[in-house]
N, CA, C and O atoms as a GROMACS GRO file, in nm:
protein
  268
    1MET      N    1   0.085  -0.118   0.000
    1MET     CA    2   0.000   0.000   0.000
    1MET      C    3   0.089   0.124   0.000
    1MET      O    4   0.179   0.137   0.083
    2ASN      N    5   0.064   0.213  -0.095
    2ASN     CA    6   0.145   0.334  -0.100
    2ASN      C    7   0.098   0.434   0.005
    2ASN      O    8  -0.004   0.414   0.072
    3LYS      N    9   0.173   0.541   0.018
    3LYS     CA   10   0.146   0.638   0.125
    3LYS      C   11   0.009   0.705   0.109
    3LYS      O   12  -0.062   0.724   0.208
    4LEU      N   13  -0.029   0.739  -0.014
    4LEU     CA   14  -0.160   0.801  -0.036
    4LEU      C   15  -0.273   0.706   0.004
    4LEU      O   16  -0.369   0.746   0.069
    5ASP      N   17  -0.259   0.581  -0.036
    5ASP     CA   18  -0.361   0.481  -0.002
    5ASP      C   19  -0.370   0.464   0.150
    5ASP      O   20  -0.479   0.453   0.206
    6GLN      N   21  -0.254   0.462   0.215
    6GLN     CA   22  -0.252   0.445   0.361
    6GLN      C   23  -0.317   0.564   0.431
    6GLN      O   24  -0.394   0.546   0.526
    7LEU      N   25  -0.287   0.684   0.384
    7LEU     CA   26  -0.347   0.803   0.444
    7LEU      C   27  -0.498   0.804   0.423
    7LEU      O   28  -0.574   0.834   0.515
    8ASN      N   29  -0.542   0.771   0.302
    8ASN     CA   30  -0.686   0.764   0.276
    8ASN      C   31  -0.753   0.659   0.364
    8ASN      O   32  -0.863   0.681   0.415
    9TYR      N   33  -0.689   0.547   0.381
    9TYR     CA   34  -0.741   0.441   0.467
    9TYR      C   35  -0.750   0.489   0.611
    9TYR      O   36  -0.852   0.468   0.678
   10ASP      N   37  -0.646   0.553   0.660
   10ASP     CA   38  -0.645   0.605   0.797
   10ASP      C   39  -0.755   0.710   0.818
   10ASP      O   40  -0.817   0.715   0.924
   11ILE      N   41  -0.778   0.792   0.717
   11ILE     CA   42  -0.885   0.892   0.724
   11ILE      C   43  -1.021   0.823   0.732
   11ILE      O   44  -1.106   0.861   0.813
   12GLU      N   45  -1.041   0.722   0.650
   12GLU     CA   46  -1.168   0.648   0.654
   12GLU      C   47  -1.191   0.586   0.791
   12GLU      O   48  -1.303   0.589   0.844
   13ILE      N   49  -1.087   0.529   0.848
   13ILE     CA   50  -1.099   0.466   0.981
   13ILE      C   51  -1.134   0.571   1.086
   13ILE      O   52  -1.223   0.548   1.169
   14ALA      N   53  -1.066   0.683   1.084
   14ALA     CA   54  -1.092   0.789   1.182
   14ALA      C   55  -1.234   0.845   1.166
   14ALA      O   56  -1.302   0.873   1.265
   15GLU      N   57  -1.279   0.860   1.042
   15GLU     CA   58  -1.415   0.909   1.019
   15GLU      C   59  -1.517   0.809   1.072
   15GLU      O   60  -1.619   0.848   1.130
   16GLN      N   61  -1.491   0.681   1.052
   16GLN     CA   62  -1.582   0.578   1.103
   16GLN      C   63  -1.583   0.577   1.255
   16GLN      O   64  -1.689   0.563   1.317
   17GLU      N   65  -1.467   0.592   1.316
   17GLU     CA   66  -1.460   0.599   1.461
   17GLU      C   67  -1.540   0.717   1.514
   17GLU      O   68  -1.608   0.706   1.616
   18LEU      N   69  -1.533   0.829   1.445
   18LEU     CA   70  -1.608   0.948   1.485
   18LEU      C   71  -1.758   0.921   1.477
   18LEU      O   72  -1.834   0.963   1.565
   19LYS      N   73  -1.802   0.852   1.372
   19LYS     CA   74  -1.943   0.815   1.361
   19LYS      C   75  -1.982   0.717   1.472
   19LYS      O   76  -2.089   0.729   1.531
   20ASP      N   77  -1.895   0.620   1.498
   20ASP     CA   78  -1.924   0.519   1.599
   20ASP      C   79  -1.936   0.578   1.738
   20ASP      O   80  -2.019   0.535   1.818
   21ILE      N   81  -1.854   0.675   1.768
   21ILE     CA   82  -1.853   0.733   1.902
   21ILE      C   83  -1.985   0.804   1.933
   21ILE      O   84  -2.024   0.816   2.049
   22GLU      N   85  -2.053   0.851   1.829
   22GLU     CA   86  -2.182   0.918   1.849
   22GLU      C   87  -2.284   0.826   1.913
   22GLU      O   88  -2.372   0.872   1.985
   23THR      N   89  -2.273   0.696   1.888
   23THR     CA   90  -2.370   0.601   1.942
   23THR      C   91  -2.327   0.543   2.076
   23THR      O   92  -2.402   0.469   2.139
   24MET      N   93  -2.206   0.577   2.120
   24MET     CA   94  -2.155   0.525   2.247
   24MET      C   95  -2.206   0.608   2.365
   24MET      O   96  -2.238   0.726   2.353
   25THR      N   97  -2.212   0.542   2.477
   25THR     CA   98  -2.240   0.614   2.600
   25THR      C   99  -2.113   0.687   2.642
   25THR      O  100  -2.005   0.661   2.590
   26GLU      N  101  -2.129   0.778   2.735
   26GLU     CA  102  -2.014   0.851   2.790
   26GLU      C  103  -1.912   0.751   2.845
   26GLU      O  104  -1.792   0.764   2.820
   27GLU      N  105  -1.960   0.653   2.920
   27GLU     CA  106  -1.871   0.555   2.982
   27GLU      C  107  -1.797   0.471   2.878
   27GLU      O  108  -1.677   0.447   2.892
   28GLN      N  109  -1.868   0.426   2.775
   28GLN     CA  110  -1.805   0.345   2.670
   28GLN      C  111  -1.694   0.424   2.600
   28GLN      O  112  -1.584   0.374   2.579
   29ALA      N  113  -1.725   0.547   2.565
   29ALA     CA  114  -1.626   0.630   2.495
   29ALA      C  115  -1.505   0.656   2.583
   29ALA      O  116  -1.391   0.649   2.537
   30CYS      N  117  -1.529   0.684   2.710
   30CYS     CA  118  -1.418   0.712   2.803
   30CYS      C  119  -1.330   0.588   2.822
   30CYS      O  120  -1.208   0.598   2.827
   31ASP      N  121  -1.394   0.472   2.833
   31ASP     CA  122  -1.317   0.348   2.849
   31ASP      C  123  -1.235   0.318   2.724
   31ASP      O  124  -1.117   0.283   2.734
   32LEU      N  125  -1.296   0.331   2.607
   32LEU     CA  126  -1.229   0.298   2.482
   32LEU      C  127  -1.114   0.392   2.450
   32LEU      O  128  -1.010   0.350   2.402
   33TYR      N  129  -1.133   0.522   2.478
   33TYR     CA  130  -1.034   0.622   2.441
   33TYR      C  131  -0.951   0.674   2.559
   33TYR      O  132  -0.873   0.768   2.544
   34SER      N  133  -0.970   0.612   2.674
   34SER     CA  134  -0.893   0.649   2.794
   34SER      C  135  -0.896   0.799   2.820
   34SER      O  136  -0.792   0.865   2.831
   35CYS      N  137  -1.016   0.850   2.831
   35CYS     CA  138  -1.032   0.992   2.858
   35CYS      C  139  -1.138   1.010   2.967
   35CYS      O  140  -1.202   0.914   3.010
   36ASP      N  141  -1.154   1.132   3.011
   36ASP     CA  142  -1.249   1.162   3.118
   36ASP      C  143  -1.389   1.193   3.067
   36ASP      O  144  -1.488   1.171   3.136
   37PHE      N  145  -1.397   1.245   2.945
   37PHE     CA  146  -1.525   1.285   2.887
   37PHE      C  147  -1.532   1.241   2.742
   37PHE      O  148  -1.432   1.240   2.671
   38LYS      N  149  -1.650   1.206   2.698
   38LYS     CA  150  -1.673   1.166   2.560
   38LYS      C  151  -1.628   1.276   2.464
   38LYS      O  152  -1.570   1.248   2.359
   39GLU      N  153  -1.654   1.400   2.501
   39GLU     CA  154  -1.617   1.514   2.416
   39GLU      C  155  -1.466   1.520   2.392
   39GLU      O  156  -1.421   1.564   2.287
   40GLU      N  157  -1.388   1.475   2.491
   40GLU     CA  158  -1.242   1.470   2.472
   40GLU      C  159  -1.207   1.374   2.360
   40GLU      O  160  -1.121   1.404   2.277
   41ALA      N  161  -1.272   1.260   2.357
   41ALA     CA  162  -1.246   1.161   2.252
   41ALA      C  163  -1.284   1.217   2.116
   41ALA      O  164  -1.212   1.198   2.018
   42VAL      N  165  -1.397   1.286   2.109
   42VAL     CA  166  -1.440   1.348   1.983
   42VAL      C  167  -1.336   1.451   1.939
   42VAL      O  168  -1.300   1.457   1.821
   43THR      N  169  -1.289   1.531   2.032
   43THR     CA  170  -1.187   1.632   2.001
   43THR      C  171  -1.059   1.566   1.950
   43THR      O  172  -1.001   1.611   1.851
   44LEU      N  173  -1.016   1.460   2.016
   44LEU     CA  174  -0.895   1.389   1.974
   44LEU      C  175  -0.911   1.332   1.833
   44LEU      O  176  -0.820   1.342   1.751
   45LEU      N  177  -1.025   1.273   1.805
   45LEU     CA  178  -1.049   1.218   1.672
   45LEU      C  179  -1.053   1.328   1.566
   45LEU      O  180  -1.000   1.310   1.456
   46ASN      N  181  -1.116   1.440   1.599
   46ASN     CA  182  -1.118   1.552   1.504
   46ASN      C  183  -0.978   1.606   1.478
   46ASN      O  184  -0.945   1.642   1.365
   47GLU      N  185  -0.897   1.613   1.582
   47GLU     CA  186  -0.758   1.658   1.565
   47GLU      C  187  -0.680   1.559   1.479
   47GLU      O  188  -0.599   1.599   1.395
   48GLU      N  189  -0.704   1.430   1.501
   48GLU     CA  190  -0.637   1.328   1.420
   48GLU      C  191  -0.678   1.341   1.273
   48GLU      O  192  -0.594   1.333   1.184
   49LEU      N  193  -0.808   1.361   1.249
   49LEU     CA  194  -0.855   1.379   1.112
   49LEU      C  195  -0.793   1.501   1.046
   49LEU      O  196  -0.752   1.495   0.930
   50THR      N  197  -0.785   1.610   1.118
   50THR     CA  198  -0.724   1.732   1.065
   50THR      C  199  -0.579   1.706   1.027
   50THR      O  200  -0.532   1.748   0.921
   51SER      N  201  -0.508   1.638   1.115
   51SER     CA  202  -0.368   1.606   1.090
   51SER      C  203  -0.352   1.514   0.969
   51SER      O  204  -0.266   1.537   0.884
   52LEU      N  205  -0.433   1.411   0.962
   52LEU     CA  206  -0.426   1.318   0.849
   52LEU      C  207  -0.458   1.386   0.718
   52LEU      O  208  -0.392   1.362   0.617
   53ARG      N  209  -0.559   1.472   0.718
   53ARG     CA  210  -0.596   1.543   0.595
   53ARG      C  211  -0.486   1.638   0.551
   53ARG      O  212  -0.459   1.653   0.432
   54SER      N  213  -0.422   1.701   0.647
   54SER     CA  214  -0.311   1.790   0.616
   54SER      C  215  -0.194   1.711   0.558
   54SER      O  216  -0.132   1.752   0.460
   55GLU      N  217  -0.165   1.598   0.618
   55GLU     CA  218  -0.057   1.513   0.569
   55GLU      C  219  -0.088   1.462   0.428
   55GLU      O  220   0.001   1.456   0.343
   56LEU      N  221  -0.213   1.427   0.404
   56LEU     CA  222  -0.255   1.382   0.271
   56LEU      C  223  -0.234   1.494   0.169
   56LEU      O  224  -0.181   1.471   0.061
   57GLN      N  225  -0.277   1.615   0.204
   57GLN     CA  226  -0.261   1.728   0.113
   57GLN      C  227  -0.113   1.755   0.084
   57GLN      O  228  -0.076   1.782  -0.030
   58THR      N  229  -0.031   1.748   0.187
   58THR     CA  230   0.114   1.768   0.170
   58THR      C  231   0.172   1.663   0.076
   58THR      O  232   0.254   1.695  -0.010
   59GLU      N  233   0.130   1.539   0.093
   59GLU     CA  234   0.180   1.432   0.007
   59GLU      C  235   0.134   1.451  -0.137
   59GLU      O  236   0.212   1.428  -0.230
   60ILE      N  237   0.010   1.492  -0.157
   60ILE     CA  238  -0.040   1.518  -0.292
   60ILE      C  239   0.041   1.630  -0.358
   60ILE      O  240   0.082   1.618  -0.473
   61GLU      N  241   0.064   1.737  -0.284
   61GLU     CA  242   0.142   1.848  -0.338
   61GLU      C  243   0.286   1.805  -0.369
   61GLU      O  244   0.343   1.849  -0.469
   62ARG      N  245   0.342   1.722  -0.285
   62ARG     CA  246   0.478   1.672  -0.309
   62ARG      C  247   0.482   1.592  -0.439
   62ARG      O  248   0.573   1.608  -0.520
   63LEU      N  249   0.384   1.506  -0.456
   63LEU     CA  250   0.382   1.422  -0.576
   63LEU      C  251   0.355   1.506  -0.702
   63LEU      O  252   0.413   1.480  -0.807
   64GLU      N  253   0.270   1.606  -0.690
   64GLU     CA  254   0.240   1.693  -0.804
   64GLU      C  255   0.362   1.777  -0.844
   64GLU      O  256   0.377   1.813  -0.961
   65SER      N  257   0.446   1.807  -0.748
   65SER     CA  258   0.564   1.888  -0.779
   65SER      C  259   0.666   1.812  -0.865
   65SER      O  260   0.756   1.872  -0.924
   66TRP      N  261   0.651   1.681  -0.872
   66TRP     CA  262   0.741   1.600  -0.955
   66TRP      C  263   0.705   1.610  -1.101
   66TRP      O  264   0.787   1.577  -1.188
   67ASP      N  265   0.585   1.654  -1.130
   67ASP     CA  266   0.540   1.661  -1.271
   67ASP      C  267   0.611   1.767  -1.349
   67ASP      O  268   0.584   1.784  -1.468
   0.00000   0.00000   0.00000
């Protein structure tokens, strides 16, 4: 799997986790993500998504610069 595919896959997983957490109770989310509040887990996942999307964009730009 190349880097772009891996980043896209990681983004899909994080997006699914974000959807899944919506259906979790506060306790389930806290246990799964080792946090004190469900909102912390949501924030962490959103930060991860932002980082992954930025990394994906950087990689796309890097590859385009080779053209």
